[in-house]
C-alpha positions as semicolon CSV with decimal commas, in nm:
position;residue;x (nm);y (nm);z (nm)
1;M;0,000;0,000;0,000
2;K;0,128;0,341;-0,084
3;K;0,229;0,580;0,200
4;S;-0,031;0,835;0,092
5;Q;-0,310;0,576;0,118
6;T;-0,188;0,460;0,461
7;Y;-0,183;0,821;0,591
8;L;-0,541;0,880;0,465
9;L;-0,667;0,569;0,647
10;L;-0,508;0,689;0,972
11;V;-0,667;1,033;0,938
12;L;-1,012;0,875;0,898
13;A;-0,965;0,602;1,157
14;V;-0,850;0,812;1,456
15;P;-1,158;1,043;1,479
16;S;-1,389;0,744;1,417
17;A;-1,236;0,556;1,708
18;A;-1,255;0,862;1,935
19;F;-1,631;0,910;1,877
20;A;-1,725;0,542;1,845
21;G;-1,843;0,518;2,208
22;M;-2,050;0,844;2,207
23;S;-2,428;0,861;2,166
24;P;-2,592;1,080;1,898
25;A;-2,695;1,329;2,171
26;E;-2,334;1,368;2,279
27;N;-2,225;1,425;1,922
28;A;-2,481;1,705;1,869
29;P;-2,378;2,067;1,937
30;Q;-2,496;2,193;2,281
31;P;-2,722;2,501;2,283
32;I;-2,607;2,824;2,443
33;Q;-2,808;2,906;2,757
34;S;-3,111;3,115;2,666
35;T;-3,136;3,473;2,793
36;S;-3,513;3,492;2,757
37;Q;-3,737;3,638;3,025
38;G;-3,836;3,284;3,112
39;D;-3,485;3,222;3,251
40;W;-3,432;3,531;3,463
41;M;-3,779;3,679;3,533
42;T;-3,859;3,422;3,798
43;G;-3,984;3,444;4,154
44;I;-3,951;3,760;4,360
45;G;-3,718;4,049;4,283
46;I;-3,600;4,335;4,504
47;G;-3,410;4,644;4,397
48;G;-3,364;5,018;4,392
49;Q;-3,430;5,301;4,149
50;I;-3,355;5,667;4,084
51;G;-3,522;5,918;3,854
52;T;-3,764;6,208;3,832
53;Q;-3,973;6,058;4,113
54;G;-3,669;6,061;4,340
55;V;-3,500;5,759;4,493
56;G;-3,683;5,446;4,598
57;L;-3,713;5,073;4,648
58;H;-3,929;4,822;4,465
59;L;-4,045;4,463;4,472
60;T;-4,142;4,257;4,166
61;Y;-4,323;3,929;4,123
62;N;-4,366;3,747;3,793
63;I;-4,682;3,563;3,692
64;N;-4,527;3,423;3,374
65;P;-4,248;3,527;3,133
66;S;-4,478;3,790;2,978
67;L;-4,627;3,950;3,290
68;Y;-4,498;4,072;3,623
69;F;-4,620;4,308;3,894
70;G;-4,427;4,578;4,078
71;L;-4,464;4,757;4,410
72;D;-4,268;5,085;4,433
73;G;-4,190;5,340;4,700
74;N;-4,036;5,676;4,602
75;Y;-3,915;5,981;4,792
76;F;-3,814;6,319;4,648
77;D;-3,729;6,625;4,862
78;Y;-3,593;6,929;4,680
79;S;-3,539;7,285;4,801
80;R;-3,445;7,595;4,606
81;K;-3,537;7,957;4,539
82;F;-3,790;8,019;4,262
83;N;-3,961;8,314;4,098
84;L;-4,338;8,342;4,098
85;K;-4,502;8,635;3,920
86;G;-4,184;8,842;3,951
87;E;-4,127;8,771;4,321
88;D;-3,863;8,539;4,470
89;Y;-3,978;8,265;4,709
90;D;-3,795;8,001;4,909
91;G;-3,946;7,676;4,782
92;R;-3,951;7,310;4,875
93;L;-4,094;7,016;4,682
94;D;-4,206;6,702;4,867
95;Y;-4,289;6,428;4,617
96;S;-4,339;6,095;4,791
97;N;-4,556;5,806;4,678
98;I;-4,624;5,434;4,671
99;G;-4,701;5,275;4,335
100;F;-4,846;4,952;4,201
101;T;-4,773;4,856;3,838
102;A;-4,842;4,575;3,593
103;N;-4,573;4,509;3,332
104;Y;-4,653;4,329;3,007
105;L;-4,380;4,204;2,772
106;P;-4,544;4,156;2,429
107;I;-4,232;4,040;2,242
108;A;-4,043;3,738;2,375
109;D;-3,672;3,785;2,452
110;S;-3,680;4,157;2,366
111;G;-3,699;4,300;2,718
112;F;-3,948;4,560;2,592
113;R;-4,254;4,611;2,810
114;I;-4,566;4,821;2,852
115;T;-4,628;4,942;3,205
116;G;-4,949;5,068;3,361
117;G;-5,057;5,132;3,716
118;T;-5,110;5,400;3,973
119;F;-4,922;5,592;4,241
120;F;-5,063;5,708;4,574
121;G;-4,919;6,005;4,760
122;R;-4,962;6,369;4,844
123;N;-4,729;6,580;4,632
124;I;-4,673;6,928;4,774
125;F;-4,474;7,231;4,666
126;R;-4,438;7,493;4,942
127;G;-4,311;7,846;4,903
128;L;-4,234;8,123;5,154
129;Y;-4,208;8,493;5,073
130;K;-4,062;8,714;5,346
131;G;-3,789;8,964;5,429
132;A;-3,799;9,285;5,632
133;G;-3,726;9,586;5,409
134;K;-3,818;9,393;5,096
135;T;-4,063;9,547;4,850
136;G;-4,308;9,325;4,664
137;T;-4,575;9,382;4,402
138;F;-4,900;9,185;4,427
139;N;-5,199;9,239;4,200
140;G;-5,037;9,560;4,076
141;N;-4,990;9,712;4,424
142;K;-4,652;9,754;4,596
143;Y;-4,593;9,659;4,959
144;A;-4,296;9,725;5,185
145;L;-4,245;9,422;5,408
146;N;-4,181;9,437;5,780
147;A;-4,081;9,155;6,012
148;G;-4,368;8,907;6,027
149;D;-4,511;9,001;5,687
150;D;-4,503;8,656;5,527
151;I;-4,681;8,488;5,236
152;H;-4,702;8,110;5,247
153;S;-4,786;7,938;4,917
154;E;-4,880;7,576;4,870
155;I;-4,941;7,385;4,548
156;T;-5,075;7,031;4,580
157;S;-5,173;6,758;4,334
158;A;-5,430;6,479;4,357
159;T;-5,348;6,183;4,581
160;F;-5,443;5,922;4,317
161;N;-5,206;5,938;4,014
162;P;-5,257;5,691;3,723
163;Y;-4,942;5,600;3,530
164;L;-4,869;5,475;3,177
165;G;-4,530;5,418;3,022
166;L;-4,283;5,204;2,831
167;G;-3,986;5,015;2,966
168;W;-3,690;4,795;2,879
169;D;-3,522;4,526;3,089
170;W;-3,172;4,382;3,043
171;A;-3,053;4,067;3,224
172;L;-2,696;4,052;3,356
173;G;-2,484;3,794;3,533
174;T;-2,420;3,429;3,461
175;D;-2,760;3,334;3,603
176;H;-2,937;3,630;3,439
177;N;-3,090;3,726;3,774
178;I;-2,963;4,085;3,790
179;V;-3,187;4,309;3,583
180;V;-3,127;4,670;3,478
181;G;-3,448;4,851;3,384
182;L;-3,531;5,178;3,210
183;D;-3,874;5,343;3,239
184;L;-4,021;5,636;3,045
185;G;-4,379;5,751;3,097
186;V;-4,620;6,003;3,244
187;S;-4,815;6,020;3,568
188;Y;-5,147;6,205;3,577
189;L;-5,152;6,442;3,876
190;G;-5,479;6,619;3,804
191;E;-5,527;6,996;3,816
192;P;-5,293;7,152;4,077
193;D;-5,454;7,331;4,371
194;V;-5,298;7,665;4,474
195;K;-5,338;7,822;4,817
196;F;-5,185;8,147;4,949
197;T;-5,190;8,237;5,317
198;G;-5,080;8,585;5,429
199;K;-4,948;8,687;5,769
200;G;-4,888;9,031;5,917
201;Q;-5,016;9,303;5,688
202;F;-5,110;9,040;5,427
203;S;-5,367;8,877;5,655
204;S;-5,634;9,147;5,616
205;G;-5,754;9,450;5,420
206;Q;-5,645;9,536;5,068
207;A;-5,323;9,334;5,102
208;A;-5,521;9,016;5,172
209;T;-5,743;9,089;4,870
210;D;-5,437;9,135;4,649
211;I;-5,286;8,810;4,773
212;A;-5,610;8,627;4,692
213;A;-5,604;8,778;4,342
214;E;-5,246;8,655;4,291
215;Q;-5,354;8,310;4,403
216;D;-5,631;8,304;4,141
217;K;-5,392;8,417;3,866
218;I;-5,139;8,146;3,944
219;Q;-5,414;7,885;3,972
220;N;-5,526;7,979;3,621
221;D;-5,169;7,979;3,485
222;I;-5,081;7,628;3,602
223;S;-5,420;7,459;3,560
224;A;-5,302;7,291;3,237
225;Y;-5,003;7,123;3,405
226;K;-5,170;6,794;3,492
227;F;-4,901;6,546;3,388
228;Y;-4,567;6,464;3,548
229;P;-4,289;6,312;3,332
230;V;-4,140;5,992;3,471
231;A;-3,793;5,868;3,378
232;K;-3,598;5,627;3,596
233;I;-3,330;5,359;3,602
234;S;-3,360;5,056;3,827
235;V;-3,150;4,757;3,930
236;T;-3,328;4,443;4,054
237;Y;-3,201;4,116;4,196
238;H;-3,426;3,815;4,126
239;F;-3,429;3,522;4,369
């Protein structure tokens, strides 16, 4: 037999001997582990989030790979000076709520979801106008402020705030149980309610009338602002 023929037989014989004892299943290529929601959206999840609703914690629980529920708690406390009708106030926003959401994933393995639900909480913006020696103009009339001449403003929203938005989830880790989420949506706050309370010279007479007129003007100006934009990033660990 020629050397070339002997070499060819060896090349064919060695792999055949190596695989002779293996079953067809062992010979077949093994699939890569799936990263579908069915693998990582299981059981209960706990995590944190940050966004336009402040910072918070949340719990999730899946019903099936296409549907899971969420329970959120958010807290936002922000203070700054702001200008209202040409006058500077010291303001503080308290935006705290608890939310319940349902999350539906219409496309398998995409991570894309539609989120709906509601938030419960009293959202309040408080402002304080004061300063001895300060001059302010209200309803067209000028007033020189003395100590104790204060104007307290309060803007509140409805307690019940429906929510609708879109979201995306990405699974991380070897077990796909760490999930990074992005949410974009709007929360309906209803028509804001404005209330001014005057102290000192602003508690009676023409000054009190002018303060009430300013309250009505601001109420009319902000009556159309009924929606609050929601954008947040979350990280959740699934057990």
